[in-house]
C-alpha positions as CSV (number, residue, x, y, z in Angstrom):
1,X,35.4,41.0,-15.3
2,X,37.7,39.0,-12.7
3,X,41.6,38.3,-13.0
4,X,43.0,35.7,-11.2
5,X,46.6,35.0,-10.9
6,X,48.9,31.9,-10.7
7,X,52.1,32.8,-8.7
8,X,55.3,31.1,-9.0
9,X,56.6,29.7,-5.6
10,X,59.0,31.9,-4.4
11,X,59.8,30.2,-1.0
12,X,62.9,28.1,-0.3
13,X,63.0,25.0,-0.2
14,X,60.8,25.6,-3.6
15,X,57.6,23.7,-3.6
16,X,56.2,21.9,-6.4
17,X,52.4,22.0,-5.9
18,X,50.4,24.4,-7.5
19,X,46.5,26.0,-6.0
20,X,45.2,24.9,-9.6
21,X,45.7,22.3,-12.2
22,X,46.1,23.2,-16.1
23,X,42.1,21.7,-16.9
24,X,41.0,23.4,-13.3
25,X,42.4,26.9,-14.4
26,X,40.6,25.8,-17.7
27,X,37.6,25.2,-16.1
28,X,36.8,29.0,-14.3
29,X,37.5,30.3,-17.6
30,X,34.4,29.0,-19.1
31,X,32.5,29.7,-15.8
32,X,30.6,33.0,-15.3
33,X,30.2,33.9,-11.5
34,X,28.3,36.6,-10.3
35,X,30.9,39.3,-11.1
36,X,31.1,38.3,-14.5
37,X,33.7,36.0,-16.8
38,X,37.0,34.8,-14.9
39,X,40.3,35.1,-16.7
40,X,43.3,33.1,-15.7
41,X,47.0,34.4,-16.1
42,X,49.8,32.0,-15.3
43,X,53.3,33.3,-13.9
44,X,55.9,30.9,-15.6
45,X,57.6,28.4,-13.1
46,X,60.7,25.8,-14.0
47,X,59.5,24.2,-10.6
48,X,55.7,24.1,-10.8
49,X,54.7,19.8,-11.0
50,X,52.3,21.1,-14.0
51,X,54.4,22.2,-16.8
52,X,54.0,25.9,-18.4
53,X,53.1,24.2,-22.0
54,X,50.3,22.4,-19.9
55,X,48.9,25.5,-19.4
56,X,49.2,27.3,-22.3
57,X,47.9,24.1,-23.9
58,X,45.0,25.0,-22.9
59,X,45.1,28.9,-23.9
60,X,45.9,29.9,-20.4
61,X,48.7,33.5,-20.8
62,X,51.5,33.1,-19.8
63,X,53.4,36.4,-17.8
64,X,55.7,37.7,-15.6
65,X,53.7,40.4,-14.8
66,X,50.8,39.8,-12.8
67,X,49.6,43.3,-11.3
68,X,46.7,43.9,-13.8
69,X,45.4,40.7,-12.1
70,X,43.2,41.0,-8.9
71,X,43.5,38.1,-6.6
72,X,46.3,36.2,-6.7
73,X,46.6,32.5,-5.8
74,X,49.9,30.9,-4.2
75,X,50.2,27.3,-1.9
76,X,53.1,28.5,0.1
77,X,54.4,32.0,2.1
78,X,55.0,34.8,-0.4
79,X,58.1,36.2,-0.5
80,X,58.1,40.0,1.1
81,X,60.3,41.5,-2.3
82,X,57.7,39.9,-4.6
83,X,54.1,41.2,-2.9
84,X,52.2,43.0,-5.4
85,X,50.0,46.1,-2.9
86,X,46.5,45.7,-2.9
87,X,45.6,42.7,-4.4
88,X,44.1,39.7,-2.7
89,X,46.4,37.1,-2.1
90,X,45.4,33.6,-0.8
91,X,48.0,31.1,0.0
92,X,49.3,29.3,3.2
93,X,50.6,32.4,5.7
94,X,51.4,30.7,8.8
95,X,51.5,33.7,10.5
96,X,48.2,32.6,13.0
97,X,50.2,31.0,15.6
98,X,52.9,33.9,15.8
99,X,55.5,32.0,13.9
100,X,58.7,34.4,14.3
101,X,60.0,33.7,11.4
102,X,56.9,35.1,9.1
103,X,56.3,38.0,11.4
104,X,57.5,40.6,8.2
105,X,55.1,38.9,5.7
106,X,52.4,39.9,7.6
107,X,53.6,43.5,8.5
108,X,54.5,43.4,4.5
109,X,50.9,42.2,4.0
110,X,49.7,45.3,6.3
111,X,51.8,48.0,4.7
112,X,51.0,47.2,1.2
113,X,46.9,47.3,2.3
114,X,47.2,43.4,0.9
115,X,44.0,41.0,1.4
116,X,45.3,38.6,3.0
117,X,42.6,35.3,2.6
118,X,44.7,32.4,4.5
119,X,44.0,28.6,3.6
120,X,43.9,27.5,7.1
121,X,41.3,29.4,8.3
122,X,39.2,29.0,5.3
123,X,36.2,27.6,7.9
124,X,32.4,26.5,7.5
125,X,29.5,27.9,9.5
126,X,30.4,24.9,11.7
127,X,34.3,26.3,12.4
128,X,35.9,22.9,10.4
129,X,38.6,24.0,7.9
130,X,37.3,22.8,3.9
131,X,40.7,23.4,2.6
132,X,44.1,21.8,3.3
133,X,46.4,18.9,2.4
134,X,46.2,16.7,5.4
135,X,45.3,13.6,3.6
136,X,48.4,13.4,1.4
137,X,50.7,14.5,4.8
138,X,49.1,11.3,6.4
139,X,49.8,9.0,3.4
140,X,53.4,10.6,2.5
141,X,54.4,10.8,5.8
142,X,53.4,7.0,6.4
143,X,55.1,5.8,3.2
144,X,58.4,7.9,4.0
145,X,58.2,5.8,8.0
146,X,58.3,2.9,6.7
147,X,61.2,4.0,3.4
148,X,63.0,5.1,7.2
149,X,62.2,2.0,8.9
150,X,64.2,-0.4,5.6
151,X,66.2,1.7,5.5
152,X,67.5,1.6,9.2
153,X,66.9,-2.2,9.1
154,X,68.1,-3.1,5.5
155,X,64.9,-5.4,5.3
156,X,63.6,-4.1,2.1
157,X,64.3,-1.1,0.2
158,X,62.0,1.4,-1.3
159,X,62.4,5.0,-3.5
160,X,61.5,8.2,-2.2
161,X,57.9,8.9,-2.8
162,X,58.7,12.1,-5.1
163,X,60.4,9.7,-7.1
164,X,57.1,8.4,-7.7
165,X,55.0,9.8,-10.7
166,X,51.9,9.7,-8.7
167,X,50.2,8.1,-6.0
168,X,48.9,5.4,-7.9
169,X,52.4,4.1,-9.0
170,X,53.0,4.1,-4.8
171,X,50.5,1.8,-4.2
172,X,51.3,-0.7,-6.9
173,X,54.7,-0.7,-5.7
174,X,53.9,-1.3,-2.2
175,X,51.0,-3.7,-2.5
176,X,53.4,-6.7,-3.0
177,X,55.7,-5.8,-0.5
178,X,57.2,-8.6,1.7
179,X,57.6,-7.4,5.2
180,X,59.6,-8.7,8.4
181,X,57.0,-8.7,11.7
182,X,57.6,-5.8,13.8
183,X,54.7,-3.5,15.3
184,X,53.6,0.2,14.4
185,X,51.4,2.4,16.2
186,X,49.3,5.2,14.6
187,X,48.0,8.2,16.3
188,X,45.0,10.7,15.2
189,X,41.8,10.0,13.7
190,X,41.9,13.1,11.1
191,X,43.0,13.6,7.9
192,X,46.4,13.3,8.3
193,X,45.2,9.6,10.4
194,X,43.4,8.7,7.5
195,X,45.7,9.4,4.8
196,X,48.4,7.4,6.5
197,X,45.9,4.6,6.9
198,X,45.2,4.6,3.6
199,X,48.6,3.4,3.1
200,X,48.4,0.6,5.7
201,X,45.7,-1.0,4.3
202,X,47.1,-1.0,1.3
203,X,50.2,-2.5,2.0
204,X,47.8,-5.3,3.9
205,X,49.4,-5.2,7.1
206,X,47.3,-6.6,10.3
207,X,44.8,-4.4,12.4
208,X,44.7,-4.9,15.8
209,X,42.8,-3.3,18.7
210,X,44.8,-1.4,20.9
211,X,44.7,-3.7,24.4
212,X,45.5,-6.6,22.1
213,X,48.8,-5.0,20.4
214,X,50.2,-4.0,24.3
215,X,49.8,-7.8,24.6
216,X,50.8,-10.0,21.5
217,X,54.5,-10.5,20.1
218,X,54.3,-10.4,16.3
219,X,54.7,-13.5,14.4
220,X,55.7,-13.8,10.9
221,X,53.8,-10.6,10.0
222,X,53.7,-6.9,11.0
223,X,50.9,-5.1,13.0
224,X,49.5,-2.2,13.3
225,X,47.1,-0.6,15.7
226,X,45.5,3.2,15.8
227,X,45.2,4.9,18.8
228,X,43.0,8.0,19.6
229,X,43.3,10.2,22.7
230,X,41.5,8.6,25.0
231,X,43.4,5.4,24.7
232,X,46.6,7.4,25.7
233,X,45.2,10.0,28.0
234,X,43.7,10.0,31.7
235,X,41.7,12.8,33.7
236,X,43.8,13.8,36.7
237,X,40.8,13.4,38.9
238,X,39.9,10.1,37.9
239,X,36.8,11.1,36.1
240,X,35.6,9.3,32.4
241,X,37.7,10.5,29.6
242,X,35.5,13.1,27.2
243,X,36.5,14.0,24.0
244,X,35.1,17.8,24.3
245,X,36.7,18.6,27.5
246,X,39.9,16.9,26.7
247,X,40.2,19.9,23.7
248,X,39.0,22.5,25.6
249,X,40.8,21.6,28.9
250,X,43.9,19.6,28.0
251,X,46.1,20.1,30.9
252,X,43.7,18.6,33.1
253,X,45.0,15.1,31.6
254,X,48.2,12.7,31.9
255,X,49.5,11.2,29.6
256,X,49.8,6.9,29.4
257,X,51.1,6.7,26.5
258,X,54.5,4.3,28.0
259,X,52.3,0.8,27.8
260,X,52.5,2.2,23.5
261,X,56.2,3.2,23.7
262,X,57.4,0.5,24.8
263,X,55.4,-2.1,22.5
264,X,56.5,-0.2,19.5
265,X,58.4,-0.4,17.0
266,X,57.5,2.3,14.3
267,X,55.2,5.0,15.0
268,X,53.5,7.7,12.7
269,X,52.4,10.5,14.5
270,X,49.4,12.1,12.6
271,X,47.3,13.5,15.6
272,X,46.9,17.0,16.4
273,X,48.7,18.0,19.7
274,X,47.8,21.1,21.8
275,X,50.8,23.3,23.8
276,X,49.6,22.2,27.1
277,X,48.3,18.1,26.5
278,X,51.2,15.5,27.7
279,X,53.8,15.1,25.3
280,X,53.4,11.7,24.1
281,X,57.0,10.9,26.4
282,X,59.6,12.3,27.7
283,X,63.6,12.8,26.5
284,X,64.3,10.4,29.8
285,X,62.0,7.6,28.8
286,X,63.6,7.4,25.6
287,X,66.8,6.3,27.5
288,X,64.9,3.8,30.1
289,X,66.1,0.3,28.0
290,X,62.4,-0.7,27.2
291,X,61.9,2.1,25.1
292,X,60.8,0.3,22.2
293,X,60.6,2.7,19.2
294,X,63.4,2.9,16.6
295,X,62.1,5.3,14.1
296,X,59.4,7.9,14.9
297,X,57.7,9.8,11.3
298,X,56.8,12.6,13.3
299,X,53.5,14.2,10.1
300,X,52.4,16.2,12.9
301,X,56.2,17.8,12.6
302,X,55.8,19.7,16.2
303,X,59.3,21.3,17.0
304,X,59.9,19.9,20.6
305,X,56.4,19.1,21.2
306,X,54.7,15.5,21.9
307,X,58.2,14.1,20.3
308,X,61.0,15.3,22.3
309,X,63.2,14.0,19.5
310,X,61.7,16.4,16.8
311,X,64.4,18.8,17.7
312,X,63.4,20.4,13.7
313,X,62.3,19.4,10.9
314,X,63.5,18.1,7.8
315,X,63.4,17.8,4.1
316,X,62.2,16.3,1.4
317,X,65.9,16.5,0.1
318,X,67.5,15.4,3.7
319,X,64.8,13.4,5.0
320,X,65.3,11.8,7.9
321,X,68.1,12.5,11.5
322,X,69.2,10.9,14.2
323,X,68.4,11.5,17.8
324,X,70.7,10.3,20.5
325,X,69.2,10.2,23.7
326,X,72.1,9.7,26.0
327,X,73.4,12.6,24.7
328,X,70.0,14.4,24.2
329,X,71.8,15.6,20.8
330,X,70.8,15.6,16.7
331,X,73.2,12.8,14.9
332,X,73.4,11.8,11.3
333,X,70.4,9.0,10.4
334,X,71.1,5.6,11.2
335,X,74.4,5.8,13.0
336,X,73.9,4.3,16.2
337,X,71.4,1.5,17.2
338,X,70.8,3.2,20.6
339,X,69.2,6.0,18.6
340,X,66.1,6.7,17.0
341,X,65.9,8.0,13.7
342,X,63.4,11.1,12.7
343,X,61.4,11.7,9.8
344,X,60.0,14.9,9.9
345,X,59.9,16.6,6.8
346,X,57.5,19.7,6.8
347,X,56.0,19.6,3.4
348,X,55.0,16.2,2.8
349,X,52.2,16.8,0.2
350,X,54.9,18.1,-2.1
351,X,56.2,14.6,-2.4
352,X,52.9,13.7,-4.7
353,X,52.5,17.0,-5.7
354,X,50.4,16.8,-8.8
355,X,48.0,14.7,-6.8
356,X,47.5,16.8,-4.0
357,X,47.3,19.7,-6.0
358,X,44.5,18.0,-8.2
359,X,42.6,17.7,-4.7
360,X,42.9,20.7,-2.9
361,X,42.5,23.1,-6.7
362,X,38.8,20.9,-6.8
363,X,37.9,22.5,-3.4
364,X,39.3,25.9,-4.0
365,X,36.8,25.7,-7.2
366,X,33.9,24.5,-6.7
367,X,34.0,25.8,-2.4
368,X,36.1,29.1,-2.1
369,X,36.6,30.7,-5.6
370,X,33.4,31.5,-6.4
371,X,32.7,33.5,-2.9
372,X,35.1,36.0,-3.7
373,X,32.9,37.5,-6.0
374,X,30.0,36.7,-3.5
375,X,30.5,35.8,0.1
376,X,27.0,34.6,0.6
377,X,28.4,32.3,3.9
378,X,31.3,34.5,4.9
379,X,33.9,32.2,4.5
380,X,36.2,35.1,3.0
381,X,35.4,36.9,5.1
382,X,36.0,34.9,7.8
383,X,39.6,33.8,6.8
384,X,40.7,37.1,5.8
385,X,43.7,37.7,8.4
386,X,44.3,41.6,7.0
387,X,42.6,43.6,4.8
388,X,43.6,47.5,4.0
389,X,46.2,47.9,6.3
390,X,44.0,46.7,9.3
391,X,43.8,43.2,11.3
392,X,40.7,41.9,11.2
393,X,38.5,41.3,14.0
394,X,38.9,38.0,14.8
395,X,42.5,38.1,14.6
396,X,43.4,41.3,16.6
397,X,45.6,39.3,19.1
398,X,48.4,39.3,16.3
399,X,48.6,43.3,17.0
400,X,51.8,42.6,19.3
401,X,53.1,40.2,17.0
402,X,53.2,42.6,14.2
403,X,56.3,45.3,14.3
404,X,55.3,48.9,15.2
405,X,53.7,51.0,14.3
406,X,51.0,49.5,15.8
407,X,47.7,49.3,13.2
408,X,44.3,49.3,14.6
409,X,42.0,47.2,14.1
410,X,38.7,46.9,11.3
411,X,35.4,47.4,12.3
412,X,33.7,44.1,11.9
């Protein structure tokens, strides 16, 4: 029998998402895996988007002590003092890029013999991620960008997304929203960008091709364009743009975003950015009189990455800040006309936690958790960062990241 525990989120600020909805957790108990039946236990939480009573109503036991469970499921990083030794944990550890603030977390995972399976590293055999909150990050990020634009100019007033019940309430709210004429640029074409597109389409905003976007002035209505990498990158040696080459060798390309920076009022940044790739624009360009962007929703939230005004992540409670391009510093939101307003929330799906949790849990139940009993495709093995006090071979590059004493790499 496999025993699964849903842990209470312990990171601050708190995250209200859950890896499994009550219905999904109950469905697991009705299934039989290769290893036998499944039991699910729930650690009580005052902040989880699903009330404890919703789990209890389906007969799922509520318990503070999950030490009897084999597998523990969370969303965000687990506080070090809450890690139970020699368990299988699944959560977003945010360690694979050597994030300094989680160095102690990975060291504790190794010291306590924990098997860490990171959601971010769950990939199919072709290397594509199978589990992410990107769609909801894009949807909420675009909504927040629109909210910030309305707050800055007073053209319209929207409630915050986390005050709405779910995505259906959000779509109902915006479908008849009257917007002024302004121009929106959306970068990217993946999950995050598709979530942002869903909002723009729900708003009924007119879409134009990039070339037309640069030529026209919006007359009586807002317009948007979607920009992919080939629209604003050029090969340094004049060669034709090839996407595979750009992703493999981004340093060989130059950025050509400046025409769009002049034409845009609201930027929705949803494109993945590699540190070796060109930035969208520079701090000096932001000081140029023709720089047109006044509000940026940096959905990808790369600190001091492709967008130099993203100097820090913002939080759901305080979603925006201003960047003064002349002083190159952060200032209070909506404080000066020449400032750029930045929305850079780093946990956007947490604003629609029930919807995001339901979609996430569906993939977890159907494609991931059954593999814990029989990892036929190697899905769990590929996503395991550490096991039995050792880094797995795929993550051997993290050796210098964890603190001494060094740990040997496990045999494949």
